[in-house]
C-alpha positions in Angstrom: 0.1 0.1 -0.3 1.3 3.4 -1.1 0.6 6.3 1.8 0.3 9.8 0.1 0.0 13.2 2.2 -1.0 15.0 -1.3 -3.6 14.4 -3.5 -1.6 15.3 -6.5 0.7 12.4 -5.7 -1.7 9.8 -5.2 -3.3 10.6 -8.6 0.4 10.4 -10.1 0.5 7.0 -8.3 -3.1 5.9 -9.7 -1.8 7.3 -13.4 1.3 5.2 -12.8 -0.7 1.7 -12.6 -3.5 2.0 -14.5 -2.1 4.4 -17.9 -4.5 6.8 -19.6 -7.5 4.5 -19.7 -9.4 4.9 -16.2 -12.7 3.4 -15.6 -13.4 4.8 -11.9 -15.8 3.6 -9.7 -17.5 5.8 -6.9 -19.9 5.2 -3.9 -23.1 7.2 -4.1 -24.3 9.6 -1.8 -21.9 11.1 0.5 -18.8 8.3 0.3 -17.3 10.2 -2.6 -13.6 11.0 -2.2 -14.1 14.2 -3.8 -10.5 15.5 -3.4 -9.0 12.6 -5.5 -11.7 12.8 -8.1 -11.3 16.2 -8.7 -7.7 15.9 -9.3 -8.1 13.1 -11.6 -10.8 14.9 -13.4 -8.9 17.9 -14.3 -5.9 15.4 -15.1 -8.5 14.3 -17.8 -9.5 17.4 -18.7 -6.2 19.0 -19.6 -4.8 15.8 -21.6 -7.2 14.2 -24.0 -5.3 11.6 -24.1 -6.5 10.0 -20.8 -10.1 8.4 -21.2 -12.0 8.7 -17.9 -15.2 7.2 -17.2 -17.0 7.7 -14.0 -19.4 5.3 -12.5 -21.5 6.5 -9.7 -24.8 7.2 -8.8 -26.5 10.3 -6.5 -23.9 12.8 -7.3 -24.8 15.6 -4.6 -24.4 19.5 -5.4 -24.7 22.2 -2.9 -28.1 23.5 -4.1 -27.5 27.2 -6.0 -31.1 28.3 -6.7 -32.2 29.0 -10.0 -34.4 32.5 -9.4 -31.9 36.1 -8.1 -34.5 35.6 -5.2 -33.7 31.5 -4.2 -30.0 32.5 -5.0 -30.1 35.5 -2.3 -32.0 33.0 -0.3 -29.7 30.2 -0.4 -26.1 31.8 -0.3 -25.4 32.5 3.1 -27.7 29.1 4.2 -25.4 27.0 2.1 -22.5 28.4 3.3 -23.5 28.1 6.8 -24.7 24.6 6.6 -22.6 22.9 3.9 -19.2 24.7 5.3 -15.9 23.9 3.3 -17.8 20.9 1.3 -16.0 20.7 -2.1 -18.3 20.5 -5.1 -17.3 17.7 -7.4 -15.9 19.6 -10.9 -17.5 16.6 -13.2 -21.1 17.4 -11.6 -20.2 21.3 -12.2 -19.2 20.6 -15.9 -22.3 18.3 -16.6 -24.7 20.6 -15.3 -23.3 23.4 -17.6 -22.7 21.3 -20.5 -19.1 21.4 -20.2 -18.2 17.8 -19.6 -14.6 17.5 -22.6 -15.3 14.5 -24.9 -12.7 11.7 -23.5 -14.6 12.0 -20.5 -18.0 9.9 -19.7 -20.5 9.9 -16.5 -22.0 7.1 -16.0 -25.3 6.8 -13.2 -27.6 4.3 -12.2 -29.7 6.9 -9.5 -30.2 10.6 -10.0 -31.0 12.9 -7.6 -34.9 13.1 -8.0 -35.7 15.4 -11.0 -32.3 17.1 -11.7 -31.8 15.9 -14.8 -34.9 15.8 -16.5 -33.5 18.3 -19.5 -30.2 17.1 -19.4 -29.7 15.1 -22.9 -26.2 14.0 -21.9 -27.3 12.5 -18.3 -30.4 10.9 -19.7 -28.6 8.8 -22.7 -25.8 7.7 -19.7 -28.5 6.8 -16.9 -28.2 2.9 -16.2 -31.1 1.4 -15.1 -30.1 -1.3 -12.6 -31.5 -2.7 -9.5 -29.4 -2.1 -6.6 -28.3 -5.7 -6.4 -27.1 -5.7 -9.6 -25.0 -2.2 -9.7 -21.3 -4.1 -8.5 -22.2 -6.7 -11.6 -22.8 -3.9 -13.6 -20.1 -1.5 -12.6 -17.6 -4.7 -13.2 -19.0 -5.6 -16.5 -18.4 -1.9 -17.6 -14.7 -2.8 -17.0 -13.6 -0.9 -13.5 -10.5 -0.3 -12.6 -10.2 2.4 -10.2 -12.2 2.5 -6.9 -12.1 5.4 -4.9 -13.7 6.7 -1.6 -13.8 8.4 1.6 -12.7 6.8 4.9 -11.7 7.7 8.4 -9.2 5.7 10.8 -9.1 4.0 13.9 -8.2 1.6 16.2 -10.0 -1.8 17.1 -8.1 -3.9 19.6 -4.9 -2.1 19.6 -4.6 -2.4 15.6 -5.0 0.4 13.0 -8.2 -0.3 10.8 -10.0 1.8 8.4 -13.9 2.4 8.6 -15.9 3.0 5.4 -18.1 4.6 7.0 -21.5 5.6 5.0 -20.8 3.5 2.4 -19.7 0.0 2.4 -22.1 -0.7 0.1 -21.2 -2.0 -3.6 -17.3 -1.4 -2.7 -16.3 -4.1 -0.8 -17.7 -6.3 -3.5 -16.5 -4.3 -6.2 -13.0 -4.2 -5.0 -13.0 -8.1 -4.2 -14.3 -9.2 -8.0 -12.2 -6.2 -9.7 -8.9 -7.8 -8.2 -9.4 -11.1 -9.2 -10.0 -9.9 -13.0 -7.0 -8.2 -13.4 -3.4 -7.0 -11.9 -3.8 -3.4 -13.3 -6.6 -2.1 -10.7 -6.1 0.6 -7.8 -8.3 0.8 -4.8 -7.9 4.3 -3.0 -8.9 5.4 0.0 -8.9 9.3 1.0 -9.2 10.0 4.9 -11.7 12.5 6.2 -12.2 13.1 10.2 -15.4 14.2 9.5 -16.8 10.7 8.7 -18.4 8.8 11.8 -16.5 5.8 12.2 -18.9 3.0 11.9 -18.5 -0.9 12.5 -19.9 -4.1 10.7 -18.6 -4.4 7.0 -17.5 -0.9 7.2 -14.2 -2.3 8.8 -11.1 -3.1 6.6 -7.4 -3.1 7.2 -5.1 -1.3 5.4 -4.5 -4.3 3.0 -7.8 -3.3 1.1 -6.5 0.0 0.3 -3.5 0.6 -2.9 -3.1 4.2 -1.8 -4.3 5.6 1.2 -4.7 9.3 0.7 -4.2 11.7 3.7 -4.2 15.0 2.9 -5.0 17.5 5.3 -5.7 20.1 2.7 -8.8 17.8 1.4 -10.5 17.0 4.6 -13.8 18.7 4.1 -17.3 18.4 5.7 -19.1 15.6 4.9 -22.4 16.7 2.6 -25.5 17.3 4.5 -28.8 17.9 2.8 -30.9 20.2 5.3 -34.1 18.7 7.0 -37.1 19.7 4.9 -40.7 20.1 5.9 -43.4 17.9 6.2 -47.3 18.6 4.2 -50.2 17.9 5.7 -51.0 15.4 2.9 -47.1 13.9 4.0 -48.2 13.6 7.5 -51.8 11.8 6.8 -49.7 9.4 4.9 -47.5 8.9 7.3 -50.2 8.6 9.9 -51.8 5.7 7.8 -48.9 3.7 7.1 -48.0 3.8 10.8 -50.8 1.4 11.3 -49.4 -1.4 9.4 -46.1 -1.9 11.3 -45.9 -4.7 13.7 -44.2 -4.9 17.3 -41.1 -7.8 17.0 -41.1 -6.8 13.6 -38.7 -5.1 10.8 -38.6 -1.9 9.3 -37.3 -0.5 5.7 -38.1 3.1 5.2 -37.1 5.5 2.2 -35.4 8.8 2.4 -37.3 12.5 2.6 -40.5 13.9 4.2 -42.7 10.8 3.7 -40.5 8.9 5.7 -40.5 11.5 8.6 -44.5 11.5 8.7 -44.3 7.8 9.3 -41.6 8.2 12.0 -43.5 10.9 13.7 -46.3 8.9 13.7 -44.8 6.0 15.0 -43.1 7.9 17.7 -46.7 9.4 18.7 -47.7 5.6 18.7 -45.2 4.8 21.5 -45.0 7.5 23.4 -48.7 9.1 23.5 -50.9 6.1 22.8 -53.7 7.5 23.9 -53.2 10.3 22.0 -52.2 8.6 18.9 -55.5 6.2 19.0 -57.6 9.8 19.4 -55.7 11.0 16.4 -56.9 7.9 14.3 -60.4 8.2 15.4 -60.4 12.1 14.5 -59.2 10.8 11.0 -61.6 7.6 10.9 -58.7 5.5 10.7 -59.9 2.3 12.1 -59.9 -1.5 11.0 -63.5 -1.4 10.3 -62.8 0.8 7.2 -59.3 -0.6 6.9 -59.0 -4.1 7.4 -55.7 -4.7 7.0 -54.9 -2.9 10.1 -56.3 -5.7 12.2 -54.9 -8.6 10.1 -51.3 -7.4 9.4 -51.3 -4.1 11.5 -51.2 -2.8 15.2 -52.0 1.0 16.8 -50.3 -0.6 20.1 -47.0 0.5 21.7 -43.8 -1.5 20.6 -43.0 -4.0 24.0 -40.6 -6.0 21.7 -39.7 -3.0 19.4 -38.5 -2.9 15.8 -35.2 -4.2 14.0 -33.9 -2.6 10.6 -32.7 -4.0 7.8 -32.2 -1.2 5.5 -30.4 -0.1 2.2 -30.1 3.6 3.4 -30.1 4.4 7.6 -31.9 7.7 7.1 -31.8 10.1 9.9 -35.4 9.3 10.8 -34.2 6.1 12.3 -32.3 7.8 14.5 -35.4 9.0 16.1 -36.6 5.6 16.3 -33.7 4.6 18.4 -34.0 7.7 20.8 -37.5 6.6 21.0 -36.6 3.2 22.2 -38.7 1.8 19.2 -35.5 0.7 17.2 -34.5 -1.8 19.9 -35.1 -5.3 18.9 -31.5 -7.2 18.7 -30.8 -9.8 15.8 -27.7 -11.9 15.4 -25.9 -13.0 13.2 -25.9 -16.5 13.9 -28.8 -19.1 13.1 -29.3 -21.2 15.9 -29.5 -18.0 18.3 -31.8 -16.1 16.4 -34.6 -19.3 15.8 -34.2 -19.8 19.8 -35.0 -16.5 20.2 -37.6 -15.7 17.6 -39.3 -19.3 19.4 -38.5 -17.7 22.7 -36.6 -20.4 23.9 -33.7 -17.8 25.1 -33.8 -14.5 26.1 -31.1 -11.5 26.1 -30.3 -12.1 29.5 -28.0 -15.3 29.8 -30.0 -18.3 31.5 -28.6 -20.9 33.5 -30.1 -23.7 31.2 -28.5 -22.1 27.7 -25.5 -24.1 27.4 -28.0 -27.0 27.5 -30.1 -25.7 25.1 -27.2 -24.7 22.4 -25.9 -28.7 23.1 -29.5 -29.7 22.4 -29.8 -27.6 19.1 -26.2 -29.1 18.0 -24.6 -25.3 18.2 -21.7 -26.9 20.9 -20.7 -29.9 22.3 -21.0 -31.1 25.9 -16.6 -30.9 26.1 -16.3 -27.6 25.0 -14.2 -27.0 21.7 -11.7 -24.4 21.6 -14.2 -23.4 18.7 -17.1 -23.6 21.1 -15.8 -21.2 23.4 -14.9 -18.8 21.0 -18.6 -19.2 20.1 -20.2 -18.5 23.3 -17.6 -15.3 23.9 -18.4 -13.7 20.8 -22.1 -13.6 21.6 -21.9 -12.9 25.3 -22.7 -16.5 26.7 -19.4 -16.5 28.2 -17.5 -13.8 29.8 -14.8 -12.7 27.4 -11.7 -13.1 29.6 -12.7 -16.8 29.9 -10.0 -19.2 28.1 -9.4 -22.6 27.6 -6.4 -25.0 27.2 -6.2 -28.7 27.3 -10.3 -29.6 28.0 -9.7 -26.8 30.7 -11.6 -23.8 31.5 -9.7 -20.9 33.3 -11.9 -17.9 34.8 -11.1 -14.5 35.2 -10.1 -15.0 38.7 -8.1 -17.8 37.6 -9.3 -20.8 38.8 -9.9 -23.3 36.2 -12.9 -25.9 35.9 -13.7 -28.5 33.4 -14.7 -27.7 29.8 -18.4 -29.5 30.3 -21.3 -27.7 30.3 -22.7 -30.1 33.3 -19.7 -29.0 35.7 -21.1 -27.5 38.5 -19.1 -24.5 38.5 -19.9 -23.9 34.9 -22.1 -21.0 35.7 -19.2 -19.0 36.6 -18.4 -18.8 33.4 -21.3 -17.3 31.9 -22.0 -13.6 31.1 -25.2 -11.7 32.0 -26.5 -11.0 28.8 -26.2 -11.6 24.8 -23.7 -9.3 22.9 -23.0 -8.3 19.3 -26.5 -7.8 18.6 -27.6 -5.0 15.9 -30.6 -3.5 15.9 -29.8 -1.8 12.3 -28.4 -3.2 9.4 -27.7 -0.6 6.8 -25.8 -0.1 3.4 -25.3 3.3 3.8 -26.3 6.4 5.3 -26.5 10.2 4.2 -28.3 12.5 6.2 -28.4 16.7 8.0 -25.4 17.4 10.1 -27.5 16.6 13.5 -27.8 13.2 12.2 -24.0 12.7 11.6 -23.4 14.3 15.1 -25.3 11.7 16.4 -23.5 9.0 15.1 -20.3 10.6 16.3 -22.2 10.8 19.7 -23.4 7.4 20.4 -21.0 5.3 22.4 -19.0 2.7 20.6 -20.8 0.0 22.2 -24.3 1.8 20.9 -22.7 2.7 17.8 -22.5 -1.0 16.7 -25.7 -1.7 17.3 -26.3 0.0 13.7 -23.8 -2.4 11.6 -23.3 -1.4 8.2 -23.3 -4.4 5.7 -22.7 -4.9 1.9 -26.0 -4.2 -0.3 -25.8 -7.8 -1.4 -26.8 -8.7 2.3 -29.2 -6.1 2.5 -31.3 -6.0 -0.8 -31.8 -9.4 -1.4 -32.1 -13.0 0.5 -29.7 -15.2 -1.9 -27.0 -16.6 -0.2 -27.9 -16.0 3.4 -32.0 -16.9 3.2 -31.9 -18.9 6.5 -30.8 -16.0 8.9 -32.4 -13.5 6.9 -35.8 -14.9 7.4 -35.0 -15.4 10.8 -34.4 -11.8 11.6 -36.9 -10.1 9.2 -40.0 -11.5 10.9 -42.8 -9.1 10.2 -41.0 -6.9 7.9 -42.3 -3.8 6.7 -40.9 -2.3 3.3 -41.8 1.0 3.2 -40.7 2.9 0.0 -42.4 5.9 -2.2 -43.4 6.0 -5.5 -45.1 8.4 -7.9 -47.6 7.1 -9.8 -49.9 4.1 -9.2 -52.1 2.6 -12.3 -55.7 0.9 -11.5 -54.1 -2.6 -11.9 -51.6 -1.8 -9.0 -48.5 -1.3 -11.1 -46.8 1.9 -9.7 -44.1 4.3 -11.6 -41.3 5.4 -8.7 -38.0 6.5 -11.1 -39.4 7.5 -14.5 -42.0 9.1 -16.6 -43.6 7.6 -19.6 -41.8 9.9 -21.8 -39.2 7.8 -20.8 -37.8 10.9 -18.7 -35.6 9.3 -16.1 -36.5 10.9 -12.4 -34.4 8.9 -10.1 -33.7 5.5 -10.2 -35.0 2.0 -9.0 -32.5 1.3 -6.3 -33.5 -0.8 -4.0 -37.3 -0.5 -4.5 -37.8 -3.8 -6.3 -35.5 -5.8 -4.3 -37.6 -5.0 -1.2 -41.2 -5.3 -2.7 -40.2 -8.7 -4.3 -38.8 -9.7 -0.6 -41.9 -8.5 1.1 -43.6 -11.4 -1.1 -41.0 -14.0 -0.7 -40.8 -13.7 3.3 -44.1 -15.3 4.8 -45.6 -12.4 7.0 -43.7 -9.2 5.4 -45.7 -6.6 3.6 -44.5 -4.0 0.9 -45.9 -0.4 1.6 -45.9 2.0 -1.0 -46.7 5.6 -0.1 -48.2 7.9 -2.7 -49.5 11.4 -2.5 -52.8 11.1 -4.4 -52.3 14.0 -6.5 -50.0 16.8 -7.7 -50.2 20.0 -9.8 -49.0 20.5 -13.4 -46.4 22.4 -15.0 -49.4 24.7 -15.6 -50.9 24.9 -12.5 -53.8 22.4 -12.7 -54.5 19.7 -10.1 -54.1 16.2 -12.0 -54.1 12.5 -10.0 -51.6 10.3 -9.2 -53.7 7.2 -9.5 -54.3 6.9 -13.0 -56.0 4.4 -15.2 -52.7 3.2 -17.1 -49.1 4.6 -17.0 -46.2 4.1 -19.7 -43.6 3.5 -17.0 -43.4 0.7 -14.5 -40.7 0.5 -11.9 -42.4 -2.4 -9.7 -45.3 -5.0 -11.9 -49.0 -5.3 -11.1 -47.9 -9.1 -10.2 -46.4 -7.3 -7.0 -48.8 -5.2 -6.2 -49.0 -5.2 -2.1 -50.2 -2.2 -0.4 -50.9 1.0 -1.2 -51.2 4.2 1.3 -52.4 7.7 0.0 -53.5 10.7 2.4 -56.8 9.4 2.1 -56.4 5.6 3.2 -55.0 2.0 2.9 -55.3 -0.2 -0.4 -54.3 -3.7 0.1 -54.2 -5.3 -2.9 -52.4 -8.7 -2.6 -54.3 -11.1 -4.1 -56.9 -9.0 -5.3 -58.6 -9.3 -8.5 -58.2 -6.7 -11.0 -61.8 -5.4 -10.2 -61.2 -5.4 -6.6 -57.4 -3.8 -7.2 -59.4 -1.2 -9.0 -61.9 -0.1 -6.1 -59.4 0.2 -3.7 -57.6 2.4 -5.5 -60.2 4.7 -6.7 -61.1 4.7 -3.0 -58.1 6.1 -1.7 -57.9 8.7 -4.6 -59.0 12.3 -4.5 -62.6 12.9 -5.4 -61.7 15.2 -7.6 -60.5 12.4 -10.1 -62.8 9.4 -9.0 -65.8 9.7 -11.5 -63.0 9.6 -14.5 -61.1 6.6 -12.7 -64.7 4.6 -12.6 -65.6 5.9 -15.6 -62.5 4.5 -17.5 -62.4 1.2 -15.6 -65.8 0.5 -16.5 -65.4 0.9 -20.1 -62.4 -1.0 -20.0 -64.5 -3.8 -18.4 -62.5 -3.9 -15.2 -65.1 -2.8 -12.8 -68.9 -4.2 -13.7 -71.0 -1.4 -15.2 -73.2 -1.2 -11.8 -70.9 -0.1 -9.1 -71.0 2.4 -7.2 -68.3 3.9 -4.8 -69.7 3.9 -0.9 -70.3 7.4 0.4 -67.9 7.4 2.9 -64.9 7.7 0.4 -66.1 10.2 -1.8 -65.2 13.3 0.6 -61.5 12.6 -0.5 -60.8 16.3 -0.5 -57.7 18.3 1.3 -60.0 19.9 2.9 -61.2 16.7 4.6 -58.2 16.5 6.7 -56.6 19.7 6.5 -59.1 21.5 9.6 -58.5 18.2 11.8 -54.8 18.6 11.2 -55.0 22.6 11.8 -56.8 21.6 15.6 -54.1 19.1 16.3 -51.5 21.5 15.4 -52.5 23.7 17.5 -52.2 21.7 20.5 -48.4 21.1 19.6 -49.1 18.1 17.4 -47.7 17.5 13.8 -45.0 20.3 13.2 -43.8 21.6 9.9 -40.1 20.2 11.1 -41.0 17.1 13.8 -37.1 16.6 14.0 -35.7 20.2 14.0 -34.6 22.1 11.4 -31.5 23.7 9.9 -33.3 26.9 9.0 -33.4 30.1 11.1 -37.1 31.4 12.1 -36.3 34.3 9.4 -35.1 31.9 6.9 -38.5 29.9 7.6 -40.9 32.9 6.9 -38.8 33.9 3.7 -38.6 30.1 2.7 -42.7 30.3 3.0 -43.1 33.2 1.0 -40.6 32.4 -1.7 -42.4 28.5 -2.1 -45.9 30.7 -2.6 -44.5 33.2 -4.9 -43.3 30.5 -7.0 -46.5 28.5 -6.6 -48.2 31.6 -7.9 -46.0 31.8 -10.7 -47.9 28.9 -12.6 -50.8 31.2 -12.8 -50.2 33.8 -14.8 -53.1 35.5 -14.4 -52.9 35.8 -10.5 -49.1 36.2 -11.1 -49.5 39.2 -12.9 -52.0 40.9 -10.5 -49.7 40.1 -7.9 -46.4 41.5 -9.5 -48.9 45.1 -10.1 -50.3 44.8 -6.3 -46.2 44.5 -5.3 -45.3 47.4 -7.5 -47.7 49.8 -6.0 -47.6 48.5 -2.6 -46.0 51.0 0.1 -43.1 51.0 2.5 -41.9 47.8 4.3 -44.2 47.4 7.5 -41.2 47.5 9.9 -41.5 43.5 11.5 -40.7 42.6 8.1 -37.1 44.7 7.9 -35.1 41.8 9.2 -36.1 39.5 6.3 -35.5 42.3 4.1 -31.5 42.4 5.6 -31.3 38.3 5.6 -32.2 38.9 2.1 -29.8 41.6 1.4 -32.7 44.0 -0.3 -33.3 46.6 2.6 -31.3 48.4 0.3 -31.3 48.5 -3.3 -29.6 49.3 -6.4 -31.2 50.0 -9.7 -35.2 49.0 -10.6 -34.4 45.4 -10.7 -33.6 44.8 -7.3 -36.2 47.4 -6.2 -38.7 45.1 -7.9 -37.2 41.9 -6.2 -37.8 44.0 -2.7 -41.3 45.1 -3.7 -42.3 41.4 -4.4 -41.1 40.4 -1.2 -42.6 42.7 0.8 -46.2 42.2 -1.0 -45.0 38.3 -0.1 -44.5 39.3 3.3 -47.7 41.3 3.6 -49.7 38.1 2.3 -48.1 35.1 3.4 -47.1 36.0 7.0 
C-alpha cells in the first residue's frame, strides 16, 4: 500500500498503475472522495489522451437556486450548512454542458428530477437494481475504486472504516482484483466521517493507495431537513398502523419517511393521543381491515429491527424513542431460539444445555465452542480454554464441560454483538452525523453497516434473513400507481429518468418471499402539473413501470390504505379509487368500467366520496394548535427568519404557475407601500433592505408584498 499526503501525488501513483484508460467507480451519496476525484478529473480534462469513465450514483451538489431571489436566500444558508464541502468538478461541468469528449459519466441513480432536461445525463443513465449495481459496474471494466474513509483502532490495531458507504465498494474491489492486476483501490481519509462498524471495517491491505491530505479534509455533505406537509403527515399516520411490534422495518428518505416515523413515535410515546388522532381521521380496522389483519396501533414492547439499504436520519428518532431496540444476531441457531422464545437476551443458567440440544456446541467444549460463546456474550470475554480446562477471570480452573457444577461461573450476563439495524449506506443532515459520532462505541456497533448484497436480497444468506426479518415492513415511495396495481417510482412515460429504481424492486419482491412481510408504497394521491392544474397520481394506465402489477401489495395515500395483495383486477381498481382524490374518482371509475375492469353497476360507497384536502386539513390544524404535527418534527437547519422567507418564496413560486394571478400580484407589489417594520429583518437577510437599480427594487417590492400576504 502506498501512503500519500498530497492528492496530486496520489493521482500520479494511480496513473502509473492504470495508464490512460481509467474506469472509476465511486460510491453513491456522501462517500465520494471529492479531492481525489476532482484531481483526476482535472488531469483528464487537461489531457485528451486520458479516457476517463466515471461510474456512480446520486452525485450530490450544493443547492444554488435558479432565480435571483432563491440565490439570495440560499447563499448564506449554504455557506453555513455545507461549510467547506467542495463540489465535484465533473458535476459542475455536467450541469452546464461542459463535460469534455474524453470523459463519460454514467449513473444508476439521480437526485430526483435534477436531470430531466439534461440530454447527456439521460442518455448515460444505467437502469439497474441496487443488488446488480456492482455486477454492472464490473461489466464496464472498472479498474479504479475510490471513496472517503476514516481511521481508528480496534484492539490496538489500526483499521479504517468505509463509514457511510460499504454498500457495493467491498464487492467491487474484491471481484475487480480477481479480473486484473492492473487495478487500484484508493481511500481518502476524512476525519469528519462517523466511524462505523460491521462490514465498514477494513484493514490497510484493502487499499492500494491511502490519501491523507489535510488540505482535502472537508465537511461531509449534509442535506437539510425538509418540512412535512399535511398530505405527507396523513400518509405517515395511515402507514404507521401497518407496522407490527417485534418486526422489521425499512424506510425511504424524505418527508414521507419523517411523517411515518413521527407517527410511530406518537404511537409509542402518547398512545392514547395517537388513538384519538386515528379516531379523528376515521382510521380504523372497520374502514381498513388490513390494520387488524397485518397491522397494530399498540406500543412497541419488543421493538423493531431495521434492515434497510439506507439508514435515513429518522431512524435515529426511532432509536431515541426506544422503538428501534430489537436486537438481531448473525447466528442462525441463536436467532431461531430467540424467535421461538427458548432463550432471552439475558443469559440463563440452562442456555448451554439448550445450545447443545440444538447442536450449536458439544458437551465437552472445544476451542471453537468457547470462541462462539464469548463472541455472543454467553461466556465472559476473559474466559480461556486450555487442554480441556476453562480458565476463569480469577484464575480458577474448571472442566470444559457444560454439566460441570461450576460452569455457571463462566456465563456472561446478556447476549452481545447483536444489532438493531443493518444498513448499506447513510446520508443525512449534520445533526444526524453528530448523533452517530456521539453514540458510545457499544451503541454505535448496534448499527451494523453491511454490503447491499447482504441487505437487499435473500440469496446466499436466506435462512438468517428470514429469521431476522420477522414481520417485515418495506416502506417506500412511488410517484404514480395504475389501476392495475403497477407503480412508477423512477421515471416518466416519456422515458424521462427522474431518479432510479435503487432497491425498491428488491424490497417489494422480498415482501412477497417472506411469509409475514408486506410491501407498502406511499403515494401522494395528486399533484399540480406545470400549468398549475391539479392532476391525479392514481391513473387508469401509465407508460412506465418500476414495480409490476403482479407484485402489487399495499398502497397508502393521504386518504387511506389499499390492500391489493391477492385481489382481482376489479378489486384492485376499486381499492385504489377509494384512496384517490375525489376530484378524479368519477373519471377513474368511468375508464375502468369502459375497459370492463369494473362492473357497470358498481357504485363507490359514500364514505370514500369526500377525499379532498379539506377533509383532513381542518382536523390537522386543530391538532397542530395542540402542539402535534409540527412542520419540522425533528428539527430544522433553517433559522426562524429563513423559515418565514422560505414560506413566502415557495408561495410566490407556486403563484407563478398561474399567470393571471401572478401578474395581478406583481402589479399589486409595484404599487405597495413601504415595508412594515416587522419585516425589515427579513429584507436584511435577503440583502434587499437597500436596493440599487430598478431590478433590485422590484425584488424588494415582491418580497414585501409576499410578506404582507403570506405571513
